[in-house]
C-alpha atoms as one frame of an Amber mdcrd trajectory, in Angstrom:
protein
   0.162  -0.203   0.247   1.271   3.541  -0.641   1.667   6.309   1.527  -0.962
   8.129   0.178  -3.465   5.170   0.103  -6.106   5.842   2.691  -8.194   2.991
   4.359 -11.299   3.505   4.740 -13.975   2.405   7.594 -17.626   2.838   7.263
 -19.666   2.242  10.210 -22.856   2.210   7.557 -23.227   2.082   3.951 -26.607
   2.710   2.123 -27.364   1.890  -1.410 -31.318   2.528  -1.196 -30.536   6.007
  -2.719 -29.703   4.490  -5.976 -32.081   3.498  -9.008 -31.498   2.836 -12.435
 -28.035   4.101 -12.372 -28.976   7.121 -11.128 -28.394   8.663  -7.299 -25.759
   8.162  -4.507 -24.687   5.802  -2.515 -24.368   7.006   0.957 -21.722   6.095
   3.344 -21.154   6.930   7.253 -17.567   6.428   8.896 -16.620   5.517  12.130
 -16.481   9.267  13.441 -20.029   9.646  11.935 -19.330  11.754   8.791 -21.151
  11.831   5.989 -20.149  11.004   2.493 -21.619  10.201  -1.061 -20.420   8.267
  -3.903 -21.617   8.775  -7.528 -21.841   6.306  -9.823 -18.474   6.783 -11.213
 -16.807   6.092  -8.184 -15.971   9.903  -6.808 -16.124   9.818  -3.281 -17.029
  13.165  -1.553 -18.193  14.280   2.012 -21.156  16.191   2.738 -21.352  18.730
   5.406 -23.838  18.617   8.122 -26.659  21.672   8.568 -25.563  23.965  10.995
 -27.875  25.102  13.867 -29.301  28.383  14.563 -25.943  30.844  15.934 -23.499
  27.950  14.770 -24.881  25.620  17.212 -24.116  21.722  17.365 -26.698  19.897
  15.628 -25.236  16.452  16.964 -23.322  13.937  15.186 -25.317  11.574  12.348
 -26.819   8.332  14.244 -29.216   7.214  10.988 -29.191   7.430   7.130 -32.409
   7.382   5.627 -31.802   7.663   1.718 -34.662   6.656  -1.065 -34.230   7.660
  -5.154 -34.282  11.615  -4.956 -34.508  11.829  -1.013 -32.399  11.664   2.197
 -33.330  12.120   5.459 -30.618  11.834   8.337 -31.603  11.829  12.217 -28.940
  13.476  14.443 -27.873  12.609  18.049 -29.543  15.698  19.159 -32.836  14.268
  18.254 -33.117  16.582  15.046 -34.588  15.398  11.600 -32.947  16.806   8.334
 -34.013  16.172   4.927 -32.142  17.614   1.671 -33.905  19.605  -0.012 -34.376
  19.784  -3.995 -32.889  16.352  -4.951 -33.714  14.767  -8.799 -32.068  12.188
 -10.983 -30.420  15.203 -12.154 -29.213  17.047  -9.068 -29.122  13.710  -7.024
 -27.381  16.108  -4.091 -29.731  18.372  -3.530 -29.708  21.965  -2.589 -29.441
  22.204   1.184 -30.686  20.467   4.236 -34.131  21.505   5.643 -34.938  20.683
   9.641 -38.210  18.525   9.728 -40.383  19.577  12.527 -41.122  16.736  14.964
 -42.740  18.803  17.741 -45.428  16.509  18.133 -42.550  13.919  19.746 -40.645
  16.673  21.864 -39.394  14.375  25.088 -39.272  11.143  23.215 -36.147   9.571
  22.032 -35.991   8.924  18.266 -33.886   6.113  17.344 -34.096   5.821  13.428
 -35.985   6.814  10.313 -37.011   4.988   7.277 -37.620   5.978   3.527 -39.328
   4.412   1.155 -39.747   4.638  -2.709 -42.183   3.508  -5.008 -40.846   2.455
  -8.228
């Protein structure tokens, strides 16, 4: 192995966002940083949203991709979705916080995404 080769260790790999050679493969590393990989094999990190006044939004605990959709649940119990995802724009535009006020005070462990194809 050359000195410039990096060995990646993934805690989770999510392929639900890929359909008919479109979309992205989503990966979560051991430090809870979110990455995406295109169908061409290009790996890139994706910055998580920043809370109000640069508050810590917590680390990623669960990722739920679907074709043209991505939801992320953080350790602070906040759910985020990527906006404007499409087959032409697989990464979307930005993060939107999904209000969970009816569930305030209740633990959130995971989120699921399904797509009808």
